[in-house]
mmCIF entry with sequence, helices, sheets and N, C-alpha, C, O atoms, coordinates in Angstrom:
data_MODEL
# 
_entry.id   MODEL 
# 
_entity.id                         1 
_entity.type                       polymer 
_entity.pdbx_number_of_molecules   1 
# 
_entity_poly.entity_id                      1 
_entity_poly.type                           'polypeptide(L)' 
_entity_poly.nstd_linkage                   no 
_entity_poly.nstd_monomer                   no 
_entity_poly.pdbx_seq_one_letter_code       MSQLAPHEIDLGTQSLDDIEGAVETWKRQALPEIEASLLTEAQKQFTQEIKKPESQL 
_entity_poly.pdbx_seq_one_letter_code_can   MSQLAPHEIDLGTQSLDDIEGAVETWKRQALPEIEASLLTEAQKQFTQEIKKPESQL 
_entity_poly.pdbx_strand_id                 A 
# 
loop_
_entity_poly_seq.entity_id 
_entity_poly_seq.num 
_entity_poly_seq.mon_id 
_entity_poly_seq.hetero 
1 1  MET n 
1 2  SER n 
1 3  GLN n 
1 4  LEU n 
1 5  ALA n 
1 6  PRO n 
1 7  HIS n 
1 8  GLU n 
1 9  ILE n 
1 10 ASP n 
1 11 LEU n 
1 12 GLY n 
1 13 THR n 
1 14 GLN n 
1 15 SER n 
1 16 LEU n 
1 17 ASP n 
1 18 ASP n 
1 19 ILE n 
1 20 GLU n 
1 21 GLY n 
1 22 ALA n 
1 23 VAL n 
1 24 GLU n 
1 25 THR n 
1 26 TRP n 
1 27 LYS n 
1 28 ARG n 
1 29 GLN n 
1 30 ALA n 
1 31 LEU n 
1 32 PRO n 
1 33 GLU n 
1 34 ILE n 
1 35 GLU n 
1 36 ALA n 
1 37 SER n 
1 38 LEU n 
1 39 LEU n 
1 40 THR n 
1 41 GLU n 
1 42 ALA n 
1 43 GLN n 
1 44 LYS n 
1 45 GLN n 
1 46 PHE n 
1 47 THR n 
1 48 GLN n 
1 49 GLU n 
1 50 ILE n 
1 51 LYS n 
1 52 LYS n 
1 53 PRO n 
1 54 GLU n 
1 55 SER n 
1 56 GLN n 
1 57 LEU n 
# 
_struct_asym.id          A 
_struct_asym.entity_id   1 
# 
loop_
_struct_conf.conf_type_id 
_struct_conf.id 
_struct_conf.pdbx_PDB_helix_id 
_struct_conf.beg_label_comp_id 
_struct_conf.beg_label_asym_id 
_struct_conf.beg_label_seq_id 
_struct_conf.pdbx_beg_PDB_ins_code 
_struct_conf.end_label_comp_id 
_struct_conf.end_label_asym_id 
_struct_conf.end_label_seq_id 
_struct_conf.pdbx_end_PDB_ins_code 
_struct_conf.beg_auth_comp_id 
_struct_conf.beg_auth_asym_id 
_struct_conf.beg_auth_seq_id 
_struct_conf.end_auth_comp_id 
_struct_conf.end_auth_asym_id 
_struct_conf.end_auth_seq_id 
_struct_conf.pdbx_PDB_helix_class 
_struct_conf.details 
_struct_conf.pdbx_PDB_helix_length 
HELX_P HELX_P1 AA1 LEU A 16 ? LYS A 51 ? LEU A 16 LYS A 51 1 ? 36 
HELX_P HELX_P2 AA2 GLU A 54 ? GLN A 56 ? GLU A 54 GLN A 56 5 ? 3  
# 
_struct_conf_type.id          HELX_P 
_struct_conf_type.criteria    ? 
_struct_conf_type.reference   ? 
# 
loop_
_atom_site.group_PDB 
_atom_site.id 
_atom_site.type_symbol 
_atom_site.label_atom_id 
_atom_site.label_alt_id 
_atom_site.label_comp_id 
_atom_site.label_asym_id 
_atom_site.label_entity_id 
_atom_site.label_seq_id 
_atom_site.pdbx_PDB_ins_code 
_atom_site.Cartn_x 
_atom_site.Cartn_y 
_atom_site.Cartn_z 
_atom_site.occupancy 
_atom_site.B_iso_or_equiv 
_atom_site.pdbx_formal_charge 
_atom_site.auth_seq_id 
_atom_site.auth_comp_id 
_atom_site.auth_asym_id 
_atom_site.auth_atom_id 
_atom_site.pdbx_PDB_model_num 
ATOM 1   N N  . MET A 1 1  ? 0.853   -1.179  0.000   1.00 0.00 ? 1  MET A N  1 
ATOM 2   C CA . MET A 1 1  ? 0.000   0.000   0.000   1.00 0.00 ? 1  MET A CA 1 
ATOM 3   C C  . MET A 1 1  ? 0.890   1.231   0.000   1.00 0.00 ? 1  MET A C  1 
ATOM 4   O O  . MET A 1 1  ? 1.907   1.269   0.694   1.00 0.00 ? 1  MET A O  1 
ATOM 5   N N  . SER A 1 2  ? 0.517   2.217   -0.762  1.00 0.00 ? 2  SER A N  1 
ATOM 6   C CA . SER A 1 2  ? 1.320   3.435   -0.808  1.00 0.00 ? 2  SER A CA 1 
ATOM 7   C C  . SER A 1 2  ? 1.215   4.189   0.509   1.00 0.00 ? 2  SER A C  1 
ATOM 8   O O  . SER A 1 2  ? 0.335   3.922   1.328   1.00 0.00 ? 2  SER A O  1 
ATOM 9   N N  . GLN A 1 3  ? 2.104   5.111   0.693   1.00 0.00 ? 3  GLN A N  1 
ATOM 10  C CA . GLN A 1 3  ? 2.134   5.891   1.928   1.00 0.00 ? 3  GLN A CA 1 
ATOM 11  C C  . GLN A 1 3  ? 1.128   7.034   1.826   1.00 0.00 ? 3  GLN A C  1 
ATOM 12  O O  . GLN A 1 3  ? 1.287   7.935   1.003   1.00 0.00 ? 3  GLN A O  1 
ATOM 13  N N  . LEU A 1 4  ? 0.105   6.995   2.654   1.00 0.00 ? 4  LEU A N  1 
ATOM 14  C CA . LEU A 1 4  ? -0.852  8.088   2.704   1.00 0.00 ? 4  LEU A CA 1 
ATOM 15  C C  . LEU A 1 4  ? -0.299  9.175   3.607   1.00 0.00 ? 4  LEU A C  1 
ATOM 16  O O  . LEU A 1 4  ? 0.410   8.899   4.574   1.00 0.00 ? 4  LEU A O  1 
ATOM 17  N N  . ALA A 1 5  ? -0.628  10.397  3.283   1.00 0.00 ? 5  ALA A N  1 
ATOM 18  C CA . ALA A 1 5  ? -0.171  11.508  4.116   1.00 0.00 ? 5  ALA A CA 1 
ATOM 19  C C  . ALA A 1 5  ? -0.728  11.356  5.524   1.00 0.00 ? 5  ALA A C  1 
ATOM 20  O O  . ALA A 1 5  ? -1.920  11.108  5.702   1.00 0.00 ? 5  ALA A O  1 
ATOM 21  N N  . PRO A 1 6  ? 0.133   11.505  6.522   1.00 0.00 ? 6  PRO A N  1 
ATOM 22  C CA . PRO A 1 6  ? -0.377  11.377  7.892   1.00 0.00 ? 6  PRO A CA 1 
ATOM 23  C C  . PRO A 1 6  ? -1.312  12.533  8.232   1.00 0.00 ? 6  PRO A C  1 
ATOM 24  O O  . PRO A 1 6  ? -1.139  13.657  7.761   1.00 0.00 ? 6  PRO A O  1 
ATOM 25  N N  . HIS A 1 7  ? -2.284  12.233  9.044   1.00 0.00 ? 7  HIS A N  1 
ATOM 26  C CA . HIS A 1 7  ? -3.208  13.255  9.504   1.00 0.00 ? 7  HIS A CA 1 
ATOM 27  C C  . HIS A 1 7  ? -2.887  13.539  10.960  1.00 0.00 ? 7  HIS A C  1 
ATOM 28  O O  . HIS A 1 7  ? -2.958  12.654  11.813  1.00 0.00 ? 7  HIS A O  1 
ATOM 29  N N  . GLU A 1 8  ? -2.539  14.763  11.224  1.00 0.00 ? 8  GLU A N  1 
ATOM 30  C CA . GLU A 1 8  ? -2.234  15.147  12.596  1.00 0.00 ? 8  GLU A CA 1 
ATOM 31  C C  . GLU A 1 8  ? -3.540  15.351  13.349  1.00 0.00 ? 8  GLU A C  1 
ATOM 32  O O  . GLU A 1 8  ? -4.382  16.158  12.955  1.00 0.00 ? 8  GLU A O  1 
ATOM 33  N N  . ILE A 1 9  ? -3.693  14.618  14.423  1.00 0.00 ? 9  ILE A N  1 
ATOM 34  C CA . ILE A 1 9  ? -4.879  14.771  15.261  1.00 0.00 ? 9  ILE A CA 1 
ATOM 35  C C  . ILE A 1 9  ? -4.390  15.096  16.666  1.00 0.00 ? 9  ILE A C  1 
ATOM 36  O O  . ILE A 1 9  ? -3.674  14.312  17.290  1.00 0.00 ? 9  ILE A O  1 
ATOM 37  N N  . ASP A 1 10 ? -4.786  16.253  17.145  1.00 0.00 ? 10 ASP A N  1 
ATOM 38  C CA . ASP A 1 10 ? -4.427  16.671  18.499  1.00 0.00 ? 10 ASP A CA 1 
ATOM 39  C C  . ASP A 1 10 ? -5.660  16.488  19.372  1.00 0.00 ? 10 ASP A C  1 
ATOM 40  O O  . ASP A 1 10 ? -6.578  17.309  19.361  1.00 0.00 ? 10 ASP A O  1 
ATOM 41  N N  . LEU A 1 11 ? -5.662  15.404  20.122  1.00 0.00 ? 11 LEU A N  1 
ATOM 42  C CA . LEU A 1 11 ? -6.836  15.091  20.925  1.00 0.00 ? 11 LEU A CA 1 
ATOM 43  C C  . LEU A 1 11 ? -7.119  16.136  21.992  1.00 0.00 ? 11 LEU A C  1 
ATOM 44  O O  . LEU A 1 11 ? -8.242  16.236  22.484  1.00 0.00 ? 11 LEU A O  1 
ATOM 45  N N  . GLY A 1 12 ? -6.114  16.906  22.347  1.00 0.00 ? 12 GLY A N  1 
ATOM 46  C CA . GLY A 1 12 ? -6.302  17.908  23.390  1.00 0.00 ? 12 GLY A CA 1 
ATOM 47  C C  . GLY A 1 12 ? -6.976  19.182  22.917  1.00 0.00 ? 12 GLY A C  1 
ATOM 48  O O  . GLY A 1 12 ? -7.635  19.863  23.703  1.00 0.00 ? 12 GLY A O  1 
ATOM 49  N N  . THR A 1 13 ? -6.819  19.511  21.640  1.00 0.00 ? 13 THR A N  1 
ATOM 50  C CA . THR A 1 13 ? -7.344  20.803  21.178  1.00 0.00 ? 13 THR A CA 1 
ATOM 51  C C  . THR A 1 13 ? -8.418  20.697  20.104  1.00 0.00 ? 13 THR A C  1 
ATOM 52  O O  . THR A 1 13 ? -9.193  21.635  19.918  1.00 0.00 ? 13 THR A O  1 
ATOM 53  N N  . GLN A 1 14 ? -8.479  19.569  19.393  1.00 0.00 ? 14 GLN A N  1 
ATOM 54  C CA . GLN A 1 14 ? -9.460  19.465  18.322  1.00 0.00 ? 14 GLN A CA 1 
ATOM 55  C C  . GLN A 1 14 ? -10.797 18.966  18.865  1.00 0.00 ? 14 GLN A C  1 
ATOM 56  O O  . GLN A 1 14 ? -10.859 18.181  19.812  1.00 0.00 ? 14 GLN A O  1 
ATOM 57  N N  . SER A 1 15 ? -11.850 19.447  18.236  1.00 0.00 ? 15 SER A N  1 
ATOM 58  C CA . SER A 1 15 ? -13.189 19.012  18.644  1.00 0.00 ? 15 SER A CA 1 
ATOM 59  C C  . SER A 1 15 ? -13.447 17.609  18.109  1.00 0.00 ? 15 SER A C  1 
ATOM 60  O O  . SER A 1 15 ? -12.743 17.127  17.222  1.00 0.00 ? 15 SER A O  1 
ATOM 61  N N  . LEU A 1 16 ? -14.441 16.979  18.649  1.00 0.00 ? 16 LEU A N  1 
ATOM 62  C CA . LEU A 1 16 ? -14.820 15.644  18.181  1.00 0.00 ? 16 LEU A CA 1 
ATOM 63  C C  . LEU A 1 16 ? -15.181 15.679  16.699  1.00 0.00 ? 16 LEU A C  1 
ATOM 64  O O  . LEU A 1 16 ? -14.855 14.749  15.961  1.00 0.00 ? 16 LEU A O  1 
ATOM 65  N N  . ASP A 1 17 ? -15.840 16.727  16.265  1.00 0.00 ? 17 ASP A N  1 
ATOM 66  C CA . ASP A 1 17 ? -16.190 16.862  14.848  1.00 0.00 ? 17 ASP A CA 1 
ATOM 67  C C  . ASP A 1 17 ? -14.935 16.915  13.983  1.00 0.00 ? 17 ASP A C  1 
ATOM 68  O O  . ASP A 1 17 ? -14.887 16.299  12.918  1.00 0.00 ? 17 ASP A O  1 
ATOM 69  N N  . ASP A 1 18 ? -13.908 17.657  14.442  1.00 0.00 ? 18 ASP A N  1 
ATOM 70  C CA . ASP A 1 18 ? -12.653 17.738  13.685  1.00 0.00 ? 18 ASP A CA 1 
ATOM 71  C C  . ASP A 1 18 ? -11.991 16.370  13.583  1.00 0.00 ? 18 ASP A C  1 
ATOM 72  O O  . ASP A 1 18 ? -11.501 15.982  12.522  1.00 0.00 ? 18 ASP A O  1 
ATOM 73  N N  . ILE A 1 19 ? -11.982 15.644  14.696  1.00 0.00 ? 19 ILE A N  1 
ATOM 74  C CA . ILE A 1 19 ? -11.355 14.322  14.721  1.00 0.00 ? 19 ILE A CA 1 
ATOM 75  C C  . ILE A 1 19 ? -12.128 13.360  13.820  1.00 0.00 ? 19 ILE A C  1 
ATOM 76  O O  . ILE A 1 19 ? -11.525 12.625  13.037  1.00 0.00 ? 19 ILE A O  1 
ATOM 77  N N  . GLU A 1 20 ? -13.449 13.362  13.925  1.00 0.00 ? 20 GLU A N  1 
ATOM 78  C CA . GLU A 1 20 ? -14.259 12.493  13.072  1.00 0.00 ? 20 GLU A CA 1 
ATOM 79  C C  . GLU A 1 20 ? -14.057 12.837  11.603  1.00 0.00 ? 20 GLU A C  1 
ATOM 80  O O  . GLU A 1 20 ? -14.008 11.946  10.754  1.00 0.00 ? 20 GLU A O  1 
ATOM 81  N N  . GLY A 1 21 ? -13.940 14.121  11.301  1.00 0.00 ? 21 GLY A N  1 
ATOM 82  C CA . GLY A 1 21 ? -13.693 14.540  9.922   1.00 0.00 ? 21 GLY A CA 1 
ATOM 83  C C  . GLY A 1 21 ? -12.360 14.025  9.407   1.00 0.00 ? 21 GLY A C  1 
ATOM 84  O O  . GLY A 1 21 ? -12.265 13.582  8.263   1.00 0.00 ? 21 GLY A O  1 
ATOM 85  N N  . ALA A 1 22 ? -11.331 14.080  10.243  1.00 0.00 ? 22 ALA A N  1 
ATOM 86  C CA . ALA A 1 22 ? -10.017 13.580  9.837   1.00 0.00 ? 22 ALA A CA 1 
ATOM 87  C C  . ALA A 1 22 ? -10.064 12.073  9.603   1.00 0.00 ? 22 ALA A C  1 
ATOM 88  O O  . ALA A 1 22 ? -9.453  11.571  8.660   1.00 0.00 ? 22 ALA A O  1 
ATOM 89  N N  . VAL A 1 23 ? -10.781 11.357  10.453  1.00 0.00 ? 23 VAL A N  1 
ATOM 90  C CA . VAL A 1 23 ? -10.910 9.909   10.291  1.00 0.00 ? 23 VAL A CA 1 
ATOM 91  C C  . VAL A 1 23 ? -11.660 9.587   8.995   1.00 0.00 ? 23 VAL A C  1 
ATOM 92  O O  . VAL A 1 23 ? -11.253 8.701   8.244   1.00 0.00 ? 23 VAL A O  1 
ATOM 93  N N  . GLU A 1 24 ? -12.745 10.302  8.737   1.00 0.00 ? 24 GLU A N  1 
ATOM 94  C CA . GLU A 1 24 ? -13.510 10.065  7.506   1.00 0.00 ? 24 GLU A CA 1 
ATOM 95  C C  . GLU A 1 24 ? -12.675 10.363  6.264   1.00 0.00 ? 24 GLU A C  1 
ATOM 96  O O  . GLU A 1 24 ? -12.753 9.634   5.276   1.00 0.00 ? 24 GLU A O  1 
ATOM 97  N N  . THR A 1 25 ? -11.884 11.419  6.307   1.00 0.00 ? 25 THR A N  1 
ATOM 98  C CA . THR A 1 25 ? -11.013 11.756  5.179   1.00 0.00 ? 25 THR A CA 1 
ATOM 99  C C  . THR A 1 25 ? -10.022 10.633  4.929   1.00 0.00 ? 25 THR A C  1 
ATOM 100 O O  . THR A 1 25 ? -9.803  10.232  3.785   1.00 0.00 ? 25 THR A O  1 
ATOM 101 N N  . TRP A 1 26 ? -9.421  10.124  6.005   1.00 0.00 ? 26 TRP A N  1 
ATOM 102 C CA . TRP A 1 26 ? -8.453  9.046   5.855   1.00 0.00 ? 26 TRP A CA 1 
ATOM 103 C C  . TRP A 1 26 ? -9.133  7.796   5.290   1.00 0.00 ? 26 TRP A C  1 
ATOM 104 O O  . TRP A 1 26 ? -8.587  7.130   4.410   1.00 0.00 ? 26 TRP A O  1 
ATOM 105 N N  . LYS A 1 27 ? -10.324 7.483   5.800   1.00 0.00 ? 27 LYS A N  1 
ATOM 106 C CA . LYS A 1 27 ? -11.046 6.302   5.308   1.00 0.00 ? 27 LYS A CA 1 
ATOM 107 C C  . LYS A 1 27 ? -11.355 6.428   3.819   1.00 0.00 ? 27 LYS A C  1 
ATOM 108 O O  . LYS A 1 27 ? -11.223 5.455   3.076   1.00 0.00 ? 27 LYS A O  1 
ATOM 109 N N  . ARG A 1 28 ? -11.762 7.612   3.379   1.00 0.00 ? 28 ARG A N  1 
ATOM 110 C CA . ARG A 1 28 ? -12.067 7.798   1.953   1.00 0.00 ? 28 ARG A CA 1 
ATOM 111 C C  . ARG A 1 28 ? -10.827 7.598   1.102   1.00 0.00 ? 28 ARG A C  1 
ATOM 112 O O  . ARG A 1 28 ? -10.927 7.149   -0.040  1.00 0.00 ? 28 ARG A O  1 
ATOM 113 N N  . GLN A 1 29 ? -9.657  7.923   1.640   1.00 0.00 ? 29 GLN A N  1 
ATOM 114 C CA . GLN A 1 29 ? -8.421  7.745   0.884   1.00 0.00 ? 29 GLN A CA 1 
ATOM 115 C C  . GLN A 1 29 ? -7.920  6.308   0.961   1.00 0.00 ? 29 GLN A C  1 
ATOM 116 O O  . GLN A 1 29 ? -7.473  5.752   -0.042  1.00 0.00 ? 29 GLN A O  1 
ATOM 117 N N  . ALA A 1 30 ? -7.992  5.711   2.135   1.00 0.00 ? 30 ALA A N  1 
ATOM 118 C CA . ALA A 1 30 ? -7.359  4.411   2.363   1.00 0.00 ? 30 ALA A CA 1 
ATOM 119 C C  . ALA A 1 30 ? -8.205  3.231   1.903   1.00 0.00 ? 30 ALA A C  1 
ATOM 120 O O  . ALA A 1 30 ? -7.666  2.277   1.342   1.00 0.00 ? 30 ALA A O  1 
ATOM 121 N N  . LEU A 1 31 ? -9.507  3.269   2.123   1.00 0.00 ? 31 LEU A N  1 
ATOM 122 C CA . LEU A 1 31 ? -10.337 2.093   1.840   1.00 0.00 ? 31 LEU A CA 1 
ATOM 123 C C  . LEU A 1 31 ? -10.295 1.650   0.381   1.00 0.00 ? 31 LEU A C  1 
ATOM 124 O O  . LEU A 1 31 ? -10.181 0.451   0.127   1.00 0.00 ? 31 LEU A O  1 
ATOM 125 N N  . PRO A 1 32 ? -10.383 2.558   -0.589  1.00 0.00 ? 32 PRO A N  1 
ATOM 126 C CA . PRO A 1 32 ? -10.296 2.087   -1.987  1.00 0.00 ? 32 PRO A CA 1 
ATOM 127 C C  . PRO A 1 32 ? -8.960  1.398   -2.285  1.00 0.00 ? 32 PRO A C  1 
ATOM 128 O O  . PRO A 1 32 ? -8.910  0.420   -3.031  1.00 0.00 ? 32 PRO A O  1 
ATOM 129 N N  . GLU A 1 33 ? -7.890  1.914   -1.700  1.00 0.00 ? 33 GLU A N  1 
ATOM 130 C CA . GLU A 1 33 ? -6.580  1.308   -1.922  1.00 0.00 ? 33 GLU A CA 1 
ATOM 131 C C  . GLU A 1 33 ? -6.497  -0.067  -1.255  1.00 0.00 ? 33 GLU A C  1 
ATOM 132 O O  . GLU A 1 33 ? -5.929  -0.999  -1.824  1.00 0.00 ? 33 GLU A O  1 
ATOM 133 N N  . ILE A 1 34 ? -7.059  -0.193  -0.056  1.00 0.00 ? 34 ILE A N  1 
ATOM 134 C CA . ILE A 1 34 ? -7.079  -1.480  0.638   1.00 0.00 ? 34 ILE A CA 1 
ATOM 135 C C  . ILE A 1 34 ? -7.914  -2.484  -0.151  1.00 0.00 ? 34 ILE A C  1 
ATOM 136 O O  . ILE A 1 34 ? -7.506  -3.633  -0.317  1.00 0.00 ? 34 ILE A O  1 
ATOM 137 N N  . GLU A 1 35 ? -9.078  -2.059  -0.639  1.00 0.00 ? 35 GLU A N  1 
ATOM 138 C CA . GLU A 1 35 ? -9.931  -2.933  -1.448  1.00 0.00 ? 35 GLU A CA 1 
ATOM 139 C C  . GLU A 1 35 ? -9.201  -3.418  -2.689  1.00 0.00 ? 35 GLU A C  1 
ATOM 140 O O  . GLU A 1 35 ? -9.248  -4.605  -3.014  1.00 0.00 ? 35 GLU A O  1 
ATOM 141 N N  . ALA A 1 36 ? -8.533  -2.517  -3.378  1.00 0.00 ? 36 ALA A N  1 
ATOM 142 C CA . ALA A 1 36 ? -7.816  -2.878  -4.599  1.00 0.00 ? 36 ALA A CA 1 
ATOM 143 C C  . ALA A 1 36 ? -6.704  -3.870  -4.296  1.00 0.00 ? 36 ALA A C  1 
ATOM 144 O O  . ALA A 1 36 ? -6.490  -4.819  -5.050  1.00 0.00 ? 36 ALA A O  1 
ATOM 145 N N  . SER A 1 37 ? -6.002  -3.653  -3.202  1.00 0.00 ? 37 SER A N  1 
ATOM 146 C CA . SER A 1 37 ? -4.919  -4.555  -2.811  1.00 0.00 ? 37 SER A CA 1 
ATOM 147 C C  . SER A 1 37 ? -5.460  -5.947  -2.503  1.00 0.00 ? 37 SER A C  1 
ATOM 148 O O  . SER A 1 37 ? -4.888  -6.946  -2.937  1.00 0.00 ? 37 SER A O  1 
ATOM 149 N N  . LEU A 1 38 ? -6.554  -6.017  -1.759  1.00 0.00 ? 38 LEU A N  1 
ATOM 150 C CA . LEU A 1 38 ? -7.156  -7.307  -1.425  1.00 0.00 ? 38 LEU A CA 1 
ATOM 151 C C  . LEU A 1 38 ? -7.671  -8.023  -2.669  1.00 0.00 ? 38 LEU A C  1 
ATOM 152 O O  . LEU A 1 38 ? -7.512  -9.237  -2.801  1.00 0.00 ? 38 LEU A O  1 
ATOM 153 N N  . LEU A 1 39 ? -8.283  -7.280  -3.572  1.00 0.00 ? 39 LEU A N  1 
ATOM 154 C CA . LEU A 1 39 ? -8.797  -7.872  -4.803  1.00 0.00 ? 39 LEU A CA 1 
ATOM 155 C C  . LEU A 1 39 ? -7.655  -8.436  -5.650  1.00 0.00 ? 39 LEU A C  1 
ATOM 156 O O  . LEU A 1 39 ? -7.763  -9.537  -6.189  1.00 0.00 ? 39 LEU A O  1 
ATOM 157 N N  . THR A 1 40 ? -6.572  -7.687  -5.764  1.00 0.00 ? 40 THR A N  1 
ATOM 158 C CA . THR A 1 40 ? -5.419  -8.143  -6.532  1.00 0.00 ? 40 THR A CA 1 
ATOM 159 C C  . THR A 1 40 ? -4.857  -9.426  -5.939  1.00 0.00 ? 40 THR A C  1 
ATOM 160 O O  . THR A 1 40 ? -4.547  -10.366 -6.671  1.00 0.00 ? 40 THR A O  1 
ATOM 161 N N  . GLU A 1 41 ? -4.725  -9.471  -4.622  1.00 0.00 ? 41 GLU A N  1 
ATOM 162 C CA . GLU A 1 41 ? -4.196  -10.668 -3.957  1.00 0.00 ? 41 GLU A CA 1 
ATOM 163 C C  . GLU A 1 41 ? -5.132  -11.865 -4.155  1.00 0.00 ? 41 GLU A C  1 
ATOM 164 O O  . GLU A 1 41 ? -4.676  -12.981 -4.404  1.00 0.00 ? 41 GLU A O  1 
ATOM 165 N N  . ALA A 1 42 ? -6.437  -11.627 -4.043  1.00 0.00 ? 42 ALA A N  1 
ATOM 166 C CA . ALA A 1 42 ? -7.404  -12.710 -4.241  1.00 0.00 ? 42 ALA A CA 1 
ATOM 167 C C  . ALA A 1 42 ? -7.338  -13.241 -5.674  1.00 0.00 ? 42 ALA A C  1 
ATOM 168 O O  . ALA A 1 42 ? -7.432  -14.448 -5.895  1.00 0.00 ? 42 ALA A O  1 
ATOM 169 N N  . GLN A 1 43 ? -7.177  -12.344 -6.644  1.00 0.00 ? 43 GLN A N  1 
ATOM 170 C CA . GLN A 1 43 ? -7.077  -12.768 -8.038  1.00 0.00 ? 43 GLN A CA 1 
ATOM 171 C C  . GLN A 1 43 ? -5.823  -13.608 -8.260  1.00 0.00 ? 43 GLN A C  1 
ATOM 172 O O  . GLN A 1 43 ? -5.862  -14.600 -8.988  1.00 0.00 ? 43 GLN A O  1 
ATOM 173 N N  . LYS A 1 44 ? -4.708  -13.217 -7.636  1.00 0.00 ? 44 LYS A N  1 
ATOM 174 C CA . LYS A 1 44 ? -3.465  -13.988 -7.766  1.00 0.00 ? 44 LYS A CA 1 
ATOM 175 C C  . LYS A 1 44 ? -3.657  -15.391 -7.198  1.00 0.00 ? 44 LYS A C  1 
ATOM 176 O O  . LYS A 1 44 ? -3.277  -16.379 -7.828  1.00 0.00 ? 44 LYS A O  1 
ATOM 177 N N  . GLN A 1 45 ? -4.246  -15.476 -6.009  1.00 0.00 ? 45 GLN A N  1 
ATOM 178 C CA . GLN A 1 45 ? -4.451  -16.778 -5.386  1.00 0.00 ? 45 GLN A CA 1 
ATOM 179 C C  . GLN A 1 45 ? -5.385  -17.652 -6.225  1.00 0.00 ? 45 GLN A C  1 
ATOM 180 O O  . GLN A 1 45 ? -5.143  -18.847 -6.389  1.00 0.00 ? 45 GLN A O  1 
ATOM 181 N N  . PHE A 1 46 ? -6.432  -17.059 -6.743  1.00 0.00 ? 46 PHE A N  1 
ATOM 182 C CA . PHE A 1 46 ? -7.376  -17.797 -7.577  1.00 0.00 ? 46 PHE A CA 1 
ATOM 183 C C  . PHE A 1 46 ? -6.676  -18.333 -8.824  1.00 0.00 ? 46 PHE A C  1 
ATOM 184 O O  . PHE A 1 46 ? -6.859  -19.492 -9.196  1.00 0.00 ? 46 PHE A O  1 
ATOM 185 N N  . THR A 1 47 ? -5.879  -17.490 -9.460  1.00 0.00 ? 47 THR A N  1 
ATOM 186 C CA . THR A 1 47 ? -5.153  -17.893 -10.663 1.00 0.00 ? 47 THR A CA 1 
ATOM 187 C C  . THR A 1 47 ? -4.190  -19.023 -10.353 1.00 0.00 ? 47 THR A C  1 
ATOM 188 O O  . THR A 1 47 ? -4.061  -19.956 -11.145 1.00 0.00 ? 47 THR A O  1 
ATOM 189 N N  . GLN A 1 48 ? -3.507  -18.958 -9.211  1.00 0.00 ? 48 GLN A N  1 
ATOM 190 C CA . GLN A 1 48 ? -2.583  -20.030 -8.833  1.00 0.00 ? 48 GLN A CA 1 
ATOM 191 C C  . GLN A 1 48 ? -3.333  -21.342 -8.621  1.00 0.00 ? 48 GLN A C  1 
ATOM 192 O O  . GLN A 1 48 ? -2.839  -22.405 -8.998  1.00 0.00 ? 48 GLN A O  1 
ATOM 193 N N  . GLU A 1 49 ? -4.512  -21.280 -8.026  1.00 0.00 ? 49 GLU A N  1 
ATOM 194 C CA . GLU A 1 49 ? -5.311  -22.494 -7.809  1.00 0.00 ? 49 GLU A CA 1 
ATOM 195 C C  . GLU A 1 49 ? -5.748  -23.100 -9.140  1.00 0.00 ? 49 GLU A C  1 
ATOM 196 O O  . GLU A 1 49 ? -5.717  -24.318 -9.316  1.00 0.00 ? 49 GLU A O  1 
ATOM 197 N N  . ILE A 1 50 ? -6.148  -22.251 -10.061 1.00 0.00 ? 50 ILE A N  1 
ATOM 198 C CA . ILE A 1 50 ? -6.609  -22.722 -11.378 1.00 0.00 ? 50 ILE A CA 1 
ATOM 199 C C  . ILE A 1 50 ? -5.471  -23.380 -12.152 1.00 0.00 ? 50 ILE A C  1 
ATOM 200 O O  . ILE A 1 50 ? -5.691  -24.363 -12.858 1.00 0.00 ? 50 ILE A O  1 
ATOM 201 N N  . LYS A 1 51 ? -4.257  -22.845 -12.025 1.00 0.00 ? 51 LYS A N  1 
ATOM 202 C CA . LYS A 1 51 ? -3.116  -23.349 -12.793 1.00 0.00 ? 51 LYS A CA 1 
ATOM 203 C C  . LYS A 1 51 ? -2.547  -24.655 -12.240 1.00 0.00 ? 51 LYS A C  1 
ATOM 204 O O  . LYS A 1 51 ? -1.746  -25.300 -12.917 1.00 0.00 ? 51 LYS A O  1 
ATOM 205 N N  . LYS A 1 52 ? -2.939  -25.065 -11.023 1.00 0.00 ? 52 LYS A N  1 
ATOM 206 C CA . LYS A 1 52 ? -2.416  -26.308 -10.452 1.00 0.00 ? 52 LYS A CA 1 
ATOM 207 C C  . LYS A 1 52 ? -2.913  -27.479 -11.281 1.00 0.00 ? 52 LYS A C  1 
ATOM 208 O O  . LYS A 1 52 ? -4.069  -27.500 -11.703 1.00 0.00 ? 52 LYS A O  1 
ATOM 209 N N  . PRO A 1 53 ? -2.047  -28.448 -11.513 1.00 0.00 ? 53 PRO A N  1 
ATOM 210 C CA . PRO A 1 53 ? -2.501  -29.676 -12.203 1.00 0.00 ? 53 PRO A CA 1 
ATOM 211 C C  . PRO A 1 53 ? -3.559  -30.374 -11.348 1.00 0.00 ? 53 PRO A C  1 
ATOM 212 O O  . PRO A 1 53 ? -3.520  -30.298 -10.120 1.00 0.00 ? 53 PRO A O  1 
ATOM 213 N N  . GLU A 1 54 ? -4.485  -31.039 -11.990 1.00 0.00 ? 54 GLU A N  1 
ATOM 214 C CA . GLU A 1 54 ? -5.585  -31.681 -11.261 1.00 0.00 ? 54 GLU A CA 1 
ATOM 215 C C  . GLU A 1 54 ? -5.090  -32.715 -10.265 1.00 0.00 ? 54 GLU A C  1 
ATOM 216 O O  . GLU A 1 54 ? -5.756  -32.973 -9.261  1.00 0.00 ? 54 GLU A O  1 
ATOM 217 N N  . SER A 1 55 ? -3.939  -33.308 -10.524 1.00 0.00 ? 55 SER A N  1 
ATOM 218 C CA . SER A 1 55 ? -3.406  -34.329 -9.612  1.00 0.00 ? 55 SER A CA 1 
ATOM 219 C C  . SER A 1 55 ? -3.029  -33.745 -8.250  1.00 0.00 ? 55 SER A C  1 
ATOM 220 O O  . SER A 1 55 ? -2.918  -34.487 -7.273  1.00 0.00 ? 55 SER A O  1 
ATOM 221 N N  . GLN A 1 56 ? -2.833  -32.428 -8.172  1.00 0.00 ? 56 GLN A N  1 
ATOM 222 C CA . GLN A 1 56 ? -2.463  -31.787 -6.913  1.00 0.00 ? 56 GLN A CA 1 
ATOM 223 C C  . GLN A 1 56 ? -3.686  -31.332 -6.129  1.00 0.00 ? 56 GLN A C  1 
ATOM 224 O O  . GLN A 1 56 ? -3.544  -30.920 -4.978  1.00 0.00 ? 56 GLN A O  1 
ATOM 225 N N  . LEU A 1 57 ? -4.866  -31.389 -6.701  1.00 0.00 ? 57 LEU A N  1 
ATOM 226 C CA . LEU A 1 57 ? -6.068  -30.924 -6.011  1.00 0.00 ? 57 LEU A CA 1 
ATOM 227 C C  . LEU A 1 57 ? -6.529  -31.876 -4.945  1.00 0.00 ? 57 LEU A C  1 
ATOM 228 O O  . LEU A 1 57 ? -7.531  -31.618 -4.279  1.00 0.00 ? 57 LEU A O  1 
# 
């Protein structure tokens, strides 16, 4: 996964709304990348299973 820009959250000075907003922003950036990574890995595993000779199943 690529390096996402860190989000500075100061729990002492930021409001709950600010913190929730920062979390939502990070989720919008990170989740699509995580999904794509998982899908790619699943496709690789599926392809490896398909390519195995039947005698190994």
